Backbone atoms as SQL, in Angstrom:
CREATE TABLE atoms (id INTEGER PRIMARY KEY, chain TEXT, resi INTEGER, resn TEXT, atom TEXT, x REAL, y REAL, z REAL);
INSERT INTO atoms VALUES
  (1, 'A', 1, 'UNK', 'N', 0.833, -1.187, 0.000),
  (2, 'A', 1, 'UNK', 'CA', 0.000, 0.000, 0.000),
  (3, 'A', 1, 'UNK', 'C', 0.876, 1.249, 0.000),
  (4, 'A', 2, 'UNK', 'N', 1.191, 1.725, 1.175),
  (5, 'A', 2, 'UNK', 'CA', 1.999, 2.932, 1.271),
  (6, 'A', 2, 'UNK', 'C', 3.459, 2.547, 1.444),
  (7, 'A', 3, 'UNK', 'N', 4.315, 3.200, 0.709),
  (8, 'A', 3, 'UNK', 'CA', 5.727, 2.888, 0.755),
  (9, 'A', 3, 'UNK', 'C', 6.472, 4.053, 1.415),
  (10, 'A', 4, 'UNK', 'N', 6.914, 3.836, 2.657),
  (11, 'A', 4, 'UNK', 'CA', 7.630, 4.872, 3.386),
  (12, 'A', 4, 'UNK', 'C', 9.094, 4.488, 3.571),
  (13, 'A', 5, 'UNK', 'N', 9.646, 3.736, 2.628),
  (14, 'A', 5, 'UNK', 'CA', 11.053, 3.359, 2.716),
  (15, 'A', 5, 'UNK', 'C', 11.969, 4.577, 2.662),
  (16, 'A', 6, 'UNK', 'N', 11.525, 5.643, 2.013),
  (17, 'A', 6, 'UNK', 'CA', 12.332, 6.850, 1.918),
  (18, 'A', 6, 'UNK', 'C', 12.532, 7.492, 3.285),
  (19, 'A', 7, 'UNK', 'N', 11.660, 7.184, 4.252),
  (20, 'A', 7, 'UNK', 'CA', 11.747, 7.795, 5.575),
  (21, 'A', 7, 'UNK', 'C', 12.724, 7.070, 6.498),
  (22, 'A', 8, 'UNK', 'N', 13.328, 5.988, 6.040),
  (23, 'A', 8, 'UNK', 'CA', 14.273, 5.262, 6.880),
  (24, 'A', 8, 'UNK', 'C', 15.504, 6.089, 7.214),
  (25, 'A', 9, 'UNK', 'N', 15.877, 7.003, 6.369),
  (26, 'A', 9, 'UNK', 'CA', 17.068, 7.807, 6.585),
  (27, 'A', 9, 'UNK', 'C', 16.858, 9.000, 7.503),
  (28, 'A', 10, 'UNK', 'N', 15.615, 9.261, 7.909),
  (29, 'A', 10, 'UNK', 'CA', 15.315, 10.402, 8.775),
  (30, 'A', 10, 'UNK', 'C', 15.502, 9.981, 10.226),
  (31, 'A', 11, 'UNK', 'N', 16.235, 10.793, 10.982),
  (32, 'A', 11, 'UNK', 'CA', 16.435, 10.480, 12.397),
  (33, 'A', 11, 'UNK', 'C', 15.159, 10.749, 13.187),
  (34, 'A', 12, 'UNK', 'N', 15.095, 10.179, 14.379),
  (35, 'A', 12, 'UNK', 'CA', 13.926, 10.370, 15.234),
  (36, 'A', 12, 'UNK', 'C', 13.770, 11.833, 15.628),
  (37, 'A', 13, 'UNK', 'N', 14.879, 12.493, 15.920),
  (38, 'A', 13, 'UNK', 'CA', 14.808, 13.907, 16.304),
  (39, 'A', 13, 'UNK', 'C', 14.304, 14.774, 15.154),
  (40, 'A', 14, 'UNK', 'N', 14.724, 14.466, 13.942),
  (41, 'A', 14, 'UNK', 'CA', 14.247, 15.212, 12.779),
  (42, 'A', 14, 'UNK', 'C', 12.756, 14.986, 12.573),
  (43, 'A', 15, 'UNK', 'N', 12.314, 13.756, 12.715),
  (44, 'A', 15, 'UNK', 'CA', 10.890, 13.443, 12.561),
  (45, 'A', 15, 'UNK', 'C', 10.063, 14.168, 13.621),
  (46, 'A', 16, 'UNK', 'N', 10.550, 14.174, 14.866),
  (47, 'A', 16, 'UNK', 'CA', 9.835, 14.904, 15.919),
  (48, 'A', 16, 'UNK', 'C', 9.789, 16.391, 15.614),
  (49, 'A', 17, 'UNK', 'N', 10.868, 16.941, 15.105),
  (50, 'A', 17, 'UNK', 'CA', 10.898, 18.360, 14.745),
  (51, 'A', 17, 'UNK', 'C', 9.893, 18.683, 13.660),
  (52, 'A', 18, 'UNK', 'N', 9.774, 17.809, 12.682),
  (53, 'A', 18, 'UNK', 'CA', 8.803, 18.016, 11.593),
  (54, 'A', 18, 'UNK', 'C', 7.380, 17.993, 12.133),
  (55, 'A', 19, 'UNK', 'N', 7.088, 17.026, 12.981),
  (56, 'A', 19, 'UNK', 'CA', 5.734, 16.905, 13.537),
  (57, 'A', 19, 'UNK', 'C', 5.401, 18.093, 14.432),
  (58, 'A', 20, 'UNK', 'N', 6.343, 18.503, 15.281),
  (59, 'A', 20, 'UNK', 'CA', 6.104, 19.663, 16.142),
  (60, 'A', 20, 'UNK', 'C', 5.939, 20.918, 15.286),
  (61, 'A', 21, 'UNK', 'N', 6.682, 21.027, 14.211),
  (62, 'A', 21, 'UNK', 'CA', 6.515, 22.140, 13.286),
  (63, 'A', 21, 'UNK', 'C', 5.125, 22.162, 12.674),
  (64, 'A', 22, 'UNK', 'N', 4.608, 20.992, 12.328),
  (65, 'A', 22, 'UNK', 'CA', 3.244, 20.913, 11.792),
  (66, 'A', 22, 'UNK', 'C', 2.215, 21.325, 12.836),
  (67, 'A', 23, 'UNK', 'N', 2.426, 20.901, 14.095),
  (68, 'A', 23, 'UNK', 'CA', 1.531, 21.328, 15.175),
  (69, 'A', 23, 'UNK', 'C', 1.563, 22.851, 15.305),
  (70, 'A', 24, 'UNK', 'N', 2.750, 23.439, 15.191),
  (71, 'A', 24, 'UNK', 'CA', 2.878, 24.889, 15.285),
  (72, 'A', 24, 'UNK', 'C', 2.136, 25.581, 14.144),
  (73, 'A', 25, 'UNK', 'N', 2.279, 25.058, 12.938),
  (74, 'A', 25, 'UNK', 'CA', 1.587, 25.641, 11.775),
  (75, 'A', 25, 'UNK', 'C', 0.071, 25.544, 11.950),
  (76, 'A', 26, 'UNK', 'N', -0.406, 24.414, 12.439),
  (77, 'A', 26, 'UNK', 'CA', -1.841, 24.262, 12.684),
  (78, 'A', 26, 'UNK', 'C', -2.309, 25.258, 13.741),
  (79, 'A', 27, 'UNK', 'N', -1.509, 25.429, 14.799),
  (80, 'A', 27, 'UNK', 'CA', -1.856, 26.383, 15.852),
  (81, 'A', 27, 'UNK', 'C', -1.933, 27.806, 15.331),
  (82, 'A', 28, 'UNK', 'N', -1.008, 28.182, 14.471),
  (83, 'A', 28, 'UNK', 'CA', -1.038, 29.529, 13.884),
  (84, 'A', 28, 'UNK', 'C', -2.255, 29.672, 12.971),
  (85, 'A', 29, 'UNK', 'N', -2.578, 28.633, 12.220),
  (86, 'A', 29, 'UNK', 'CA', -3.757, 28.683, 11.339),
  (87, 'A', 29, 'UNK', 'C', -5.039, 28.853, 12.156),
  (88, 'A', 30, 'UNK', 'N', -5.108, 28.216, 13.315),
  (89, 'A', 30, 'UNK', 'CA', -6.283, 28.347, 14.181),
  (90, 'A', 30, 'UNK', 'C', -6.440, 29.791, 14.648),
  (91, 'A', 31, 'UNK', 'N', -5.335, 30.459, 14.901),
  (92, 'A', 31, 'UNK', 'CA', -5.401, 31.845, 15.381),
  (93, 'A', 31, 'UNK', 'C', -5.973, 32.802, 14.339),
  (94, 'A', 32, 'UNK', 'N', -5.969, 32.421, 13.077),
  (95, 'A', 32, 'UNK', 'CA', -6.487, 33.278, 12.011),
  (96, 'A', 32, 'UNK', 'C', -7.964, 33.018, 11.687),
  (97, 'A', 33, 'UNK', 'N', -8.614, 32.128, 12.419),
  (98, 'A', 33, 'UNK', 'CA', -10.036, 31.877, 12.181),
  (99, 'A', 33, 'UNK', 'C', -10.853, 33.109, 12.554),
  (100, 'A', 34, 'UNK', 'N', -11.858, 33.445, 11.752),
  (101, 'A', 34, 'UNK', 'CA', -12.689, 34.614, 12.056),
  (102, 'A', 34, 'UNK', 'C', -13.528, 34.397, 13.321),
  (103, 'A', 35, 'UNK', 'N', -13.864, 35.488, 13.961),
  (104, 'A', 35, 'UNK', 'CA', -14.614, 35.441, 15.215),
  (105, 'A', 35, 'UNK', 'C', -15.998, 34.803, 15.042),
  (106, 'A', 36, 'UNK', 'N', -16.596, 34.967, 13.857),
  (107, 'A', 36, 'UNK', 'CA', -17.938, 34.407, 13.647),
  (108, 'A', 36, 'UNK', 'C', -17.914, 32.867, 13.676),
  (109, 'A', 37, 'UNK', 'N', -16.784, 32.257, 13.311),
  (110, 'A', 37, 'UNK', 'CA', -16.671, 30.806, 13.405),
  (111, 'A', 37, 'UNK', 'C', -16.416, 30.358, 14.839),
  (112, 'A', 38, 'UNK', 'N', -15.714, 31.167, 15.580),
  (113, 'A', 38, 'UNK', 'CA', -15.335, 30.799, 16.935),
  (114, 'A', 38, 'UNK', 'C', -16.539, 30.796, 17.861),
  (115, 'A', 39, 'UNK', 'N', -17.391, 31.795, 17.717),
  (116, 'A', 39, 'UNK', 'CA', -18.547, 31.930, 18.606),
  (117, 'A', 39, 'UNK', 'C', -19.859, 31.583, 17.913),
  (118, 'A', 40, 'UNK', 'N', -19.835, 30.725, 16.935),
  (119, 'A', 40, 'UNK', 'CA', -21.058, 30.362, 16.209),
  (120, 'A', 40, 'UNK', 'C', -22.045, 29.671, 17.152),
  (121, 'A', 41, 'UNK', 'N', -23.250, 30.208, 17.205),
  (122, 'A', 41, 'UNK', 'CA', -24.310, 29.611, 18.016),
  (123, 'A', 41, 'UNK', 'C', -24.277, 29.980, 19.487),
  (124, 'A', 42, 'UNK', 'N', -23.387, 30.873, 19.887),
  (125, 'A', 42, 'UNK', 'CA', -23.293, 31.275, 21.297),
  (126, 'A', 42, 'UNK', 'C', -23.972, 32.632, 21.454),
  (127, 'A', 43, 'UNK', 'N', -24.956, 32.682, 22.341),
  (128, 'A', 43, 'UNK', 'CA', -25.699, 33.930, 22.561),
  (129, 'A', 43, 'UNK', 'C', -24.846, 34.958, 23.305),
  (130, 'A', 44, 'UNK', 'N', -24.322, 34.571, 24.457),
  (131, 'A', 44, 'UNK', 'CA', -23.502, 35.464, 25.275),
  (132, 'A', 44, 'UNK', 'C', -22.128, 34.824, 25.462),
  (133, 'A', 45, 'UNK', 'N', -21.173, 35.159, 24.622),
  (134, 'A', 45, 'UNK', 'CA', -19.873, 34.485, 24.698),
  (135, 'A', 45, 'UNK', 'C', -19.088, 34.847, 25.962),
  (136, 'A', 46, 'UNK', 'N', -18.513, 33.826, 26.557),
  (137, 'A', 46, 'UNK', 'CA', -17.592, 33.975, 27.678),
  (138, 'A', 46, 'UNK', 'C', -16.220, 33.516, 27.196),
  (139, 'A', 47, 'UNK', 'N', -15.199, 33.700, 28.003),
  (140, 'A', 47, 'UNK', 'CA', -13.835, 33.357, 27.590),
  (141, 'A', 47, 'UNK', 'C', -13.704, 31.866, 27.292),
  (142, 'A', 48, 'UNK', 'N', -14.446, 31.015, 28.010),
  (143, 'A', 48, 'UNK', 'CA', -14.326, 29.575, 27.813),
  (144, 'A', 48, 'UNK', 'C', -15.076, 29.070, 26.577),
  (145, 'A', 49, 'UNK', 'N', -15.812, 29.928, 25.909),
  (146, 'A', 49, 'UNK', 'CA', -16.454, 29.561, 24.643),
  (147, 'A', 49, 'UNK', 'C', -15.520, 29.744, 23.445),
  (148, 'A', 50, 'UNK', 'N', -14.379, 30.332, 23.665),
  (149, 'A', 50, 'UNK', 'CA', -13.435, 30.603, 22.581),
  (150, 'A', 50, 'UNK', 'C', -12.773, 29.293, 22.137),
  (151, 'A', 51, 'UNK', 'N', -13.132, 28.839, 20.954),
  (152, 'A', 51, 'UNK', 'CA', -12.602, 27.571, 20.450),
  (153, 'A', 51, 'UNK', 'C', -11.116, 27.639, 20.137),
  (154, 'A', 52, 'UNK', 'N', -10.591, 28.842, 19.939),
  (155, 'A', 52, 'UNK', 'CA', -9.155, 28.981, 19.706),
  (156, 'A', 52, 'UNK', 'C', -8.373, 28.517, 20.935),
  (157, 'A', 53, 'UNK', 'N', -8.843, 28.885, 22.113),
  (158, 'A', 53, 'UNK', 'CA', -8.172, 28.457, 23.345),
  (159, 'A', 53, 'UNK', 'C', -8.177, 26.938, 23.484),
  (160, 'A', 54, 'UNK', 'N', -9.307, 26.328, 23.205),
  (161, 'A', 54, 'UNK', 'CA', -9.418, 24.871, 23.321),
  (162, 'A', 54, 'UNK', 'C', -8.547, 24.165, 22.291),
  (163, 'A', 55, 'UNK', 'N', -8.502, 24.695, 21.075),
  (164, 'A', 55, 'UNK', 'CA', -7.694, 24.072, 20.024),
  (165, 'A', 55, 'UNK', 'C', -6.208, 24.186, 20.343),
  (166, 'A', 56, 'UNK', 'N', -5.758, 25.356, 20.779),
  (167, 'A', 56, 'UNK', 'CA', -4.350, 25.548, 21.122),
  (168, 'A', 56, 'UNK', 'C', -3.980, 24.678, 22.322),
  (169, 'A', 57, 'UNK', 'N', -4.864, 24.607, 23.317),
  (170, 'A', 57, 'UNK', 'CA', -4.607, 23.754, 24.490),
  (171, 'A', 57, 'UNK', 'C', -4.464, 22.299, 24.082),
  (172, 'A', 58, 'UNK', 'N', -5.354, 21.833, 23.229),
  (173, 'A', 58, 'UNK', 'CA', -5.279, 20.442, 22.769),
  (174, 'A', 58, 'UNK', 'C', -3.986, 20.193, 21.986),
  (175, 'A', 59, 'UNK', 'N', -3.605, 21.123, 21.129),
  (176, 'A', 59, 'UNK', 'CA', -2.360, 20.963, 20.364),
  (177, 'A', 59, 'UNK', 'C', -1.135, 20.936, 21.275),
  (178, 'A', 60, 'UNK', 'N', -1.132, 21.774, 22.304),
  (179, 'A', 60, 'UNK', 'CA', 0.000, 21.790, 23.235),
  (180, 'A', 60, 'UNK', 'C', 0.081, 20.477, 24.003),
  (181, 'A', 61, 'UNK', 'N', -1.058, 19.962, 24.449),
  (182, 'A', 61, 'UNK', 'CA', -1.067, 18.685, 25.175),
  (183, 'A', 61, 'UNK', 'C', -0.587, 17.556, 24.282),
  (184, 'A', 62, 'UNK', 'N', -1.060, 17.507, 23.064),
  (185, 'A', 62, 'UNK', 'CA', -0.642, 16.458, 22.131),
  (186, 'A', 62, 'UNK', 'C', 0.839, 16.578, 21.821),
  (187, 'A', 63, 'UNK', 'N', 1.326, 17.797, 21.595),
  (188, 'A', 63, 'UNK', 'CA', 2.740, 18.008, 21.287),
  (189, 'A', 63, 'UNK', 'C', 3.620, 17.611, 22.469),
  (190, 'A', 64, 'UNK', 'N', 3.215, 17.970, 23.684),
  (191, 'A', 64, 'UNK', 'CA', 4.001, 17.589, 24.873),
  (192, 'A', 64, 'UNK', 'C', 4.038, 16.067, 25.047),
  (193, 'A', 65, 'UNK', 'N', 2.917, 15.427, 24.818),
  (194, 'A', 65, 'UNK', 'CA', 2.865, 13.971, 24.906),
  (195, 'A', 65, 'UNK', 'C', 3.763, 13.359, 23.840),
  (196, 'A', 66, 'UNK', 'N', 3.723, 13.911, 22.651),
  (197, 'A', 66, 'UNK', 'CA', 4.549, 13.401, 21.550),
  (198, 'A', 66, 'UNK', 'C', 6.026, 13.577, 21.869),
  (199, 'A', 67, 'UNK', 'N', 6.394, 14.730, 22.426),
  (200, 'A', 67, 'UNK', 'CA', 7.802, 14.971, 22.769),
  (201, 'A', 67, 'UNK', 'C', 8.277, 14.083, 23.920),
  (202, 'A', 68, 'UNK', 'N', 7.384, 13.782, 24.845),
  (203, 'A', 68, 'UNK', 'CA', 7.751, 12.952, 25.996),
  (204, 'A', 68, 'UNK', 'C', 8.067, 11.515, 25.573),
  (205, 'A', 69, 'UNK', 'N', 7.252, 10.976, 24.696),
  (206, 'A', 69, 'UNK', 'CA', 7.445, 9.586, 24.280),
  (207, 'A', 69, 'UNK', 'C', 8.203, 9.542, 22.984);
């Protein structure tokens, strides 16, 4: 099916750097989402309704877990 033989030459540290870089790019992309998408369907928005905070928090937790193991 998928042939990833080309990735055999990549070190573990390089692979982790690439993945963490992708997490960073996704986090920056989340910060550019318009406010109407973030608070869609919320009558009176509070700070905890901000989906940007939840998305960044989830990305940080996943990245820390990935770096630990």
